[in-house]
C-alpha positions as MATLAB code, in Angstrom:
seq = 'XXXXXXXXXXXXXXXXXXXXXXXXXXXXXXXXXXXXXXXXXXXXXXXXXXXXXXXXXXXXXXXXXXXXXXXXXXXXXXXXXXXXXXXXXXXXXXXXXXXXXXXXXXXXXXXXXXXXXXXXXXXXXXXXXXXXXXXXXXXXXXXXXXXXXXXXXXXXXXXXXXXXXXXXXXXXXXXXXXXXXXXXXXXXXXXXXXXXXXXXXXXXXXXXXXXXXXXXXXXXXXXXXXXXXXXXXXXXXXXXXXXXXXXXXXXXXXXXXXXXXXXXXXXXXXXXXXXXXXXXXXXXXXXXXXXXXXXXXXXXXXXXXXXXXXXXXXXXXXXXXXXXXXXXXXXXXXXXXXXXXXXXXXXXXXXXXXXXXXXXXXXXXXXXXXXXXXXXXXXXXXXXXXXXXXXXXXXXXXXXXXXXXXXXXXXXXXXXXXXXXXXXXXXXXXXXXXXXXXXXXXXXXXXXXXXXXXXXXXXXXXXXXXXXXXXXXXXXX';
ca = [
    -174.918  -60.164    1.037;
    -172.590  -63.120    1.509;
    -172.461  -65.760   -1.183;
    -171.562  -69.257   -0.128;
    -169.153  -70.894   -2.555;
    -168.065  -74.483   -2.989;
    -164.960  -73.845   -0.850;
    -167.059  -72.806    2.143;
    -168.694  -76.177    2.666;
    -168.218  -79.815    1.793;
    -170.132  -80.968   -1.246;
    -172.399  -83.918   -0.527;
    -171.711  -87.185   -2.340;
    -173.859  -87.332   -5.469;
    -174.806  -90.919   -4.536;
    -176.187  -89.788   -1.175;
    -179.953  -89.177   -1.299;
    -180.888  -85.563   -0.650;
    -182.470  -85.121    2.771;
    -186.003  -83.731    2.532;
    -186.235  -80.110    3.595;
    -188.616  -78.946    6.292;
    -190.644  -77.039    3.704;
    -191.087  -80.202    1.592;
    -192.195  -82.206    4.620;
    -194.626  -79.448    5.577;
    -196.129  -79.484    2.085;
    -196.569  -83.262    2.150;
    -198.129  -83.265    5.629;
    -200.501  -80.474    4.608;
    -201.703  -82.499    1.638;
    -202.408  -85.457    3.907;
    -204.347  -83.180    6.272;
    -206.279  -81.757    3.309;
    -207.292  -85.250    2.198;
    -208.468  -86.140    5.699;
    -210.499  -82.933    5.856;
    -211.978  -83.600    2.420;
    -213.157  -87.063    3.471;
    -214.492  -86.104    6.907;
    -215.731  -82.488    6.655;
    -218.523  -81.103    4.489;
    -218.331  -77.662    2.835;
    -218.710  -74.863    3.765;
    -215.777  -74.954    6.149;
    -213.053  -72.701    7.474;
    -210.620  -75.343    6.256;
    -211.022  -73.619    2.905;
    -208.468  -71.086    4.087;
    -205.824  -73.822    4.476;
    -204.661  -73.679    0.824;
    -204.193  -69.899    1.048;
    -202.255  -70.167    4.306;
    -200.226  -73.034    2.864;
    -199.339  -70.969   -0.215;
    -198.071  -68.072    1.906;
    -196.109  -70.223    4.360;
    -194.419  -72.410    1.746;
    -193.419  -69.428   -0.382;
    -192.131  -67.538    2.662;
    -190.035  -70.573    3.619;
    -188.275  -70.505    0.263;
    -190.201  -72.953   -1.898;
    -190.350  -71.839   -5.566;
    -193.542  -69.881   -6.072;
    -194.992  -72.098   -8.832;
    -194.395  -75.245   -6.801;
    -195.957  -73.653   -3.706;
    -198.989  -72.707   -5.803;
    -199.301  -76.241   -7.167;
    -199.314  -77.662   -3.645;
    -201.919  -75.097   -2.588;
    -204.089  -76.093   -5.579;
    -203.770  -79.786   -4.674;
    -204.702  -78.936   -1.094;
    -207.858  -77.146   -2.245;
    -208.842  -79.993   -4.575;
    -208.273  -82.598   -1.853;
    -210.492  -80.657    0.542;
    -213.200  -80.248   -2.101;
    -212.856  -83.705   -3.727;
    -214.860  -82.689   -6.813;
    -216.642  -85.247   -8.968;
    -216.154  -85.390  -12.755;
    -218.983  -82.953  -13.516;
    -217.813  -80.416  -10.936;
    -214.211  -80.797  -12.114;
    -215.237  -79.898  -15.679;
    -217.199  -76.889  -14.427;
    -214.208  -75.771  -12.386;
    -211.861  -76.146  -15.356;
    -214.138  -73.959  -17.482;
    -214.470  -71.367  -14.715;
    -210.692  -71.244  -14.232;
    -209.902  -70.870  -17.940;
    -212.401  -68.031  -18.341;
    -211.561  -66.370  -15.014;
    -210.183  -62.805  -14.957;
    -207.090  -64.138  -13.210;
    -206.250  -66.235  -16.269;
    -206.899  -63.217  -18.486;
    -204.208  -61.359  -16.540;
    -201.827  -64.247  -17.233;
    -202.573  -64.000  -20.967;
    -201.914  -60.252  -20.850;
    -198.531  -60.956  -19.256;
    -197.646  -63.293  -22.143;
    -198.595  -60.571  -24.637;
    -196.478  -58.078  -22.682;
    -193.447  -60.339  -22.881;
    -193.916  -60.673  -26.638;
    -194.152  -56.892  -27.083;
    -191.036  -56.321  -24.969;
    -189.033  -58.686  -27.176;
    -190.296  -56.988  -30.365;
    -189.231  -53.611  -28.942;
    -185.810  -55.017  -28.133;
    -185.238  -56.684  -31.512;
    -186.354  -53.664  -33.552;
    -184.103  -51.382  -31.517;
    -187.084  -49.264  -30.451;
    -186.333  -49.861  -26.775;
    -182.736  -48.675  -27.134;
    -183.910  -45.635  -29.095;
    -186.337  -44.728  -26.307;
    -183.491  -45.014  -23.798;
    -181.026  -42.838  -25.707;
    -183.632  -40.214  -26.610;
    -184.842  -39.878  -23.031;
    -181.318  -39.705  -21.681;
    -180.346  -37.073  -24.252;
    -183.298  -34.937  -23.220;
    -182.352  -35.128  -19.534;
    -178.798  -33.907  -20.211;
    -175.321  -35.081  -19.178;
    -173.784  -31.878  -17.829;
    -173.280  -33.111  -14.238;
    -173.584  -36.217  -12.108;
    -176.918  -34.948  -10.779;
    -178.250  -34.428  -14.320;
    -177.044  -37.886  -15.343;
    -178.680  -39.444  -12.263;
    -181.955  -37.689  -13.118;
    -181.621  -38.895  -16.706;
    -181.045  -42.483  -15.588;
    -184.084  -42.400  -13.308;
    -186.247  -40.892  -16.042;
    -185.011  -43.306  -18.703;
    -185.619  -46.387  -16.553;
    -189.047  -45.094  -15.547;
    -190.086  -44.414  -19.147;
    -188.885  -47.758  -20.512;
    -190.365  -49.843  -17.693;
    -193.659  -47.959  -18.050;
    -193.680  -48.632  -21.794;
    -192.684  -52.303  -21.647;
    -194.591  -53.261  -18.492;
    -191.748  -55.462  -17.285;
    -189.147  -54.426  -14.736;
    -186.420  -56.998  -15.326;
    -186.765  -56.993  -19.118;
    -186.757  -53.210  -19.442;
    -183.749  -52.754  -17.169;
    -181.862  -55.479  -19.021;
    -182.279  -53.359  -22.176;
    -181.638  -49.959  -20.574;
    -178.710  -50.551  -18.230;
    -176.077  -51.566  -20.845;
    -176.799  -48.288  -22.647;
    -176.752  -46.249  -19.429;
    -173.554  -47.569  -17.849;
    -171.102  -45.889  -20.283;
    -172.903  -42.576  -19.738;
    -172.732  -42.997  -15.964;
    -169.047  -43.951  -16.186;
    -168.096  -40.918  -18.297;
    -169.990  -38.592  -15.921;
    -168.131  -40.011  -12.903;
    -171.229  -41.508  -11.300;
    -170.292  -44.251   -8.858;
    -171.630  -47.785   -9.082;
    -173.654  -47.321   -5.886;
    -175.271  -44.095   -7.078;
    -175.992  -45.603  -10.499;
    -177.668  -48.649   -8.945;
    -179.773  -46.410   -6.696;
    -180.898  -44.289   -9.665;
    -181.783  -47.367  -11.726;
    -183.685  -48.908   -8.810;
    -185.706  -45.749   -8.110;
    -186.573  -45.075  -11.752;
    -187.366  -48.671  -12.646;
    -189.599  -49.330   -9.647;
    -191.386  -45.995  -10.146;
    -192.155  -46.928  -13.743;
    -193.359  -50.380  -12.738;
    -195.893  -48.779  -10.404;
    -197.628  -46.925  -13.263;
    -196.987  -49.265  -16.208;
    -200.428  -49.702  -17.819;
    -199.681  -53.202  -19.098;
    -197.852  -54.573  -16.047;
    -199.547  -57.562  -14.450;
    -199.893  -55.795  -11.108;
    -201.527  -52.716  -12.647;
    -203.970  -54.826  -14.655;
    -204.821  -56.860  -11.557;
    -205.526  -53.737   -9.462;
    -207.722  -52.199  -12.167;
    -209.642  -55.448  -12.531;
    -210.063  -55.997   -8.790;
    -211.220  -52.435   -8.059;
    -213.120  -52.104  -11.372;
    -211.402  -48.846  -12.334;
    -209.781  -47.533  -15.512;
    -206.151  -46.537  -15.926;
    -206.662  -42.809  -15.276;
    -208.607  -43.506  -12.085;
    -205.924  -45.991  -11.049;
    -203.336  -43.220  -11.344;
    -205.552  -40.637   -9.676;
    -206.495  -42.838   -6.718;
    -202.952  -43.755   -5.775;
    -200.727  -45.003   -8.595;
    -199.216  -41.617   -9.436;
    -197.840  -41.101   -5.931;
    -195.164  -43.769   -6.373;
    -193.239  -42.022   -9.201;
    -193.866  -38.548   -7.739;
    -192.394  -39.448   -4.348;
    -189.689  -41.637   -5.878;
    -188.302  -38.847   -8.063;
    -188.559  -36.223   -5.311;
    -186.641  -38.468   -2.930;
    -184.283  -39.759   -5.612;
    -183.041  -36.270   -6.413;
    -181.917  -36.054   -2.786;
    -180.714  -39.539   -1.950;
    -178.785  -40.377   -5.163;
    -176.544  -37.259   -4.966;
    -176.031  -38.035   -1.256;
    -174.908  -41.590   -2.076;
    -172.666  -40.164   -4.809;
    -170.947  -37.890   -2.277;
    -170.531  -40.732    0.208;
    -168.985  -43.134   -2.332;
    -167.098  -40.839   -4.732;
    -163.816  -41.180   -2.809;
    -164.116  -44.939   -2.487;
    -163.066  -47.586   -4.997;
    -166.562  -47.532   -6.455;
    -166.051  -46.172   -9.973;
    -166.477  -48.046  -13.222;
    -163.241  -49.300  -14.839;
    -161.456  -47.157  -17.402;
    -162.445  -49.394  -20.310;
    -166.083  -48.683  -19.502;
    -165.576  -44.961  -20.217;
    -165.458  -45.420  -23.945;
    -167.774  -48.387  -24.155;
    -170.346  -48.378  -26.914;
    -173.047  -50.988  -26.254;
    -174.061  -51.456  -29.898;
    -172.615  -49.975  -33.072;
    -175.345  -49.804  -35.704;
    -175.476  -48.561  -39.275;
    -177.652  -45.681  -40.435;
    -180.334  -47.899  -41.942;
    -180.728  -49.878  -38.736;
    -180.863  -46.669  -36.728;
    -183.595  -45.257  -38.987;
    -185.687  -48.422  -38.663;
    -185.279  -48.332  -34.889;
    -186.365  -44.689  -34.809;
    -189.432  -45.431  -36.931;
    -190.347  -48.333  -34.650;
    -189.954  -46.192  -31.524;
    -192.082  -43.392  -32.976;
    -194.783  -45.820  -34.150;
    -194.845  -47.495  -30.739;
    -195.047  -44.186  -28.846;
    -197.794  -42.707  -31.036;
    -199.856  -45.906  -30.956;
    -199.464  -46.173  -27.190;
    -200.715  -42.607  -26.700;
    -203.692  -43.234  -28.990;
    -204.567  -46.530  -27.279;
    -204.432  -45.022  -23.782;
    -206.485  -42.023  -24.918;
    -209.180  -44.250  -26.410;
    -209.136  -46.459  -23.316;
    -209.629  -43.403  -21.107;
    -212.634  -42.205  -23.106;
    -214.236  -45.654  -23.283;
    -213.195  -46.629  -19.699;
    -211.816  -49.954  -20.923;
    -210.567  -52.130  -18.083;
    -208.802  -55.469  -18.152;
    -209.661  -56.008  -21.850;
    -207.316  -53.145  -22.791;
    -204.022  -55.096  -22.759;
    -205.539  -58.005  -24.684;
    -206.237  -55.635  -27.578;
    -203.475  -53.059  -27.145;
    -200.452  -55.304  -26.653;
    -200.807  -57.326  -29.900;
    -201.623  -54.111  -31.773;
    -198.521  -52.379  -30.417;
    -196.361  -55.382  -31.275;
    -197.595  -55.528  -34.880;
    -197.323  -51.748  -35.429;
    -193.804  -51.657  -33.972;
    -192.683  -54.652  -36.037;
    -194.047  -53.221  -39.287;
    -192.506  -49.796  -38.649;
    -189.209  -51.433  -37.756;
    -189.140  -53.504  -40.940;
    -189.248  -56.900  -39.242;
    -189.810  -59.908  -41.465;
    -192.755  -62.166  -40.505;
    -190.456  -64.998  -39.446;
    -188.383  -62.683  -37.253;
    -191.554  -61.205  -35.767;
    -192.995  -64.615  -34.921;
    -189.660  -65.684  -33.445;
    -189.528  -62.586  -31.243;
    -193.117  -63.117  -30.104;
    -192.360  -66.741  -29.242;
    -189.215  -65.882  -27.283;
    -190.835  -63.024  -25.408;
    -193.959  -64.945  -24.490;
    -192.085  -68.133  -23.540;
    -189.824  -66.177  -21.172;
    -192.925  -65.369  -19.094;
    -194.727  -68.684  -19.554;
    -194.075  -69.530  -15.910;
    -196.070  -66.458  -14.865;
    -198.984  -67.508  -17.060;
    -198.849  -70.949  -15.455;
    -198.836  -69.281  -12.040;
    -201.955  -67.250  -12.803;
    -203.760  -70.253  -14.292;
    -202.984  -72.246  -11.150;
    -204.229  -69.367   -9.020;
    -207.458  -69.339  -11.025;
    -207.940  -73.041  -10.267;
    -207.112  -72.412   -6.605;
    -209.637  -69.597   -6.205;
    -212.287  -71.578   -8.083;
    -211.837  -74.430   -5.603;
    -211.927  -72.089   -2.600;
    -215.092  -70.443   -3.936;
    -216.725  -73.893   -3.994;
    -215.541  -74.680   -0.463;
    -216.899  -71.240    0.516;
    -215.129  -70.488    3.809;
    -216.205  -66.847    3.534;
    -219.822  -67.650    4.326;
    -218.660  -69.243    7.587;
    -216.594  -66.172    8.460;
    -219.400  -63.765    7.647;
    -221.938  -65.891    9.503;
    -219.764  -66.185   12.605;
    -217.956  -62.845   12.655;
    -220.079  -60.602   10.439;
    -221.207  -58.469   13.360;
    -217.634  -58.064   14.628;
    -216.431  -57.081   11.166;
    -219.289  -54.639   10.903;
    -218.156  -52.988   14.136;
    -214.534  -52.825   12.954;
    -213.674  -49.430   11.494;
    -213.073  -49.477    7.731;
    -209.717  -47.754    8.280;
    -208.492  -50.418   10.687;
    -209.645  -53.250    8.428;
    -208.119  -51.647    5.321;
    -204.778  -51.090    7.054;
    -204.773  -54.633    8.421;
    -205.359  -56.066    4.954;
    -202.663  -53.810    3.448;
    -200.057  -54.825    6.022;
    -200.908  -58.531    5.679;
    -200.485  -58.242    1.922;
    -197.212  -56.356    2.337;
    -195.553  -58.528    4.975;
    -197.367  -61.841    4.787;
    -197.992  -62.610    1.087;
    -194.908  -63.157   -1.089;
    -194.773  -63.598   -4.825;
    -195.156  -61.714   -8.087;
    -196.976  -58.370   -7.824;
    -199.966  -59.429   -9.909;
    -200.356  -62.638   -7.926;
    -200.226  -60.686   -4.653;
    -203.022  -58.393   -5.833;
    -205.184  -61.317   -6.930;
    -204.615  -63.142   -3.654;
    -205.421  -60.133   -1.468;
    -208.529  -59.312   -3.494;
    -209.890  -62.864   -3.514;
    -209.228  -63.511    0.180;
    -210.098  -60.143    1.692;
    -212.376  -58.598   -0.948;
    -215.596  -60.035    0.536;
    -214.643  -58.745    3.991;
    -213.872  -55.309    2.558;
    -217.307  -55.249    0.901;
    -218.978  -56.011    4.211;
    -217.022  -53.203    5.893;
    -218.068  -50.737    3.188;
    -214.603  -50.154    1.731;
    -215.113  -48.550   -1.681;
    -213.181  -48.863   -4.931;
    -211.111  -45.704   -4.319;
    -209.721  -47.034   -1.042;
    -209.387  -50.570   -2.382;
    -207.022  -49.328   -5.107;
    -204.756  -47.870   -2.414;
    -204.970  -51.017   -0.270;
    -203.937  -53.196   -3.203;
    -201.132  -50.829   -4.166;
    -199.909  -50.741   -0.568;
    -200.000  -54.517   -0.184;
    -198.313  -55.308   -3.516;
    -195.804  -52.474   -4.057;
    -194.395  -51.804   -0.589;
    -192.436  -55.073   -0.416;
    -190.382  -53.936   -3.428;
    -188.735  -51.458   -1.050;
    -188.622  -53.435    2.189;
    -188.676  -54.261    4.989;
    -185.914  -56.686    3.943;
    -183.515  -56.892    0.982;
    -185.114  -58.687   -1.953;
    -184.259  -60.099   -5.406;
    -185.179  -56.829   -7.148;
    -182.504  -54.939   -5.214;
    -179.913  -57.648   -5.816;
    -180.827  -57.879   -9.504;
    -180.363  -54.139  -10.020;
    -177.017  -54.304   -8.219;
    -175.913  -57.094  -10.548;
    -176.913  -55.185  -13.684;
    -175.078  -52.083  -12.438;
    -172.034  -54.088  -11.251;
    -172.427  -52.779   -7.713;
    -171.743  -54.642   -4.479;
    -173.036  -51.983   -2.086;
    -176.235  -53.556   -0.734;
    -176.331  -51.043    2.109;
    -176.677  -48.120   -0.314;
    -179.517  -49.603   -2.332;
    -181.273  -50.813    0.836;
    -181.054  -47.297    2.251;
    -182.423  -45.955   -1.038;
    -185.363  -48.335   -0.834;
    -186.222  -47.345    2.731;
    -186.103  -43.632    1.945;
    -188.870  -44.295   -0.595;
    -190.714  -46.855    1.544;
    -191.303  -44.655    4.595;
    -192.976  -41.700    2.819;
    -194.979  -43.900    0.437;
    -196.362  -45.895    3.370;
    -197.222  -42.613    5.090;
    -199.005  -41.271    1.983;
    -200.939  -44.490    1.377;
    -201.965  -44.577    5.046;
    -203.199  -40.982    4.781;
    -205.150  -41.788    1.589;
    -206.813  -44.757    3.290;
    -207.654  -42.630    6.320;
    -209.202  -39.890    4.179;
    -211.089  -42.409    2.042;
    -212.612  -44.265    5.000;
    -213.705  -41.249    7.056;
];
């Protein structure tokens, strides 16, 4: 990936007004069109799909996702033109909507991740997992890195936050074992993304369970478990291959990295970190076991995440002020995601009032009924994969709200819907094009080999798409 620097182009004069971008003009024109529609057209109308289309197009053209969502919300409100009473009803519906609940769960997850980091529990989980995997060879170290990243991301429910904790601890181990930067980045990418696919408190996982009305065990059984299974099977082949291809290149970590120690801690701090890690692990196992027995759905993270944070903080000896500070920092770092989900709740509340789905079902219900469930499910999955950008949880919510009614008409059940939502929201992590996740992992691992990590992603993408397609075919027969 080529980075344009200030020497590659002439800087514009600061006094010169910035020319509006095409995407900004498109957003403004769309709002004008929405207002015209709102004044001249009565609900229900197919124009209700305009905000959804606008959201996807603006985000795909590079507009920041929160800003694109805000414009989509304004578009929906301009089409609906609600009065004061309806506006109050919509505000209540949006605040109490399951989409907003997912946003709250994400805030709690950010707070827990920061508590785990501050207490040292996260680092303890990393070192313990890596020690168990072994460091006798580059292949063993690669397997340990994948396992460590998978475990920590699964526990924290955040990909970027977990890798930011794990990678500084892993790099000295990779350097001493002779693992190249490219192979290290590939191992981190595979393990981290595999863990994110099964993390019980990740926004995407919560959204899928809520949309399909399934518990965590059924989520894994219906399709979630295939991502880590295939990722590790493929990773044990592709990472050693990348290591062989790059070992003779100038792709090793510098000599000073060989003896690097990320954090030197005293015995008392280490003991507190160990107690916090043990308390977190035991509580997590108990919470998931109880949730499995009681089949708790989206309410689980709202109860479990604060409980895990408090238990970890107490076991780690955190003072109340330090605990509250960690909670504030962790939650505030993901406040933009909460805002995104709240905006999406408002958007879907407006679209539900415009009710374009009744027009679609009234006009095309017979055609949809004649469409095979497999073809419809695959079409929805591919649209979600290729056509809907954004955070994983937001993708799931969008696909479910837009296409859920059509899937119900076609007779697509919960088991298949889990796979469709996984397909549509997870596949774009691996392709078809390079993405910020790949680049972010490269940056953490100090690698510049985009080709290697892109190849790694595609070696996971192809079989996972094949497996998800097979699951949809079997489920719709």
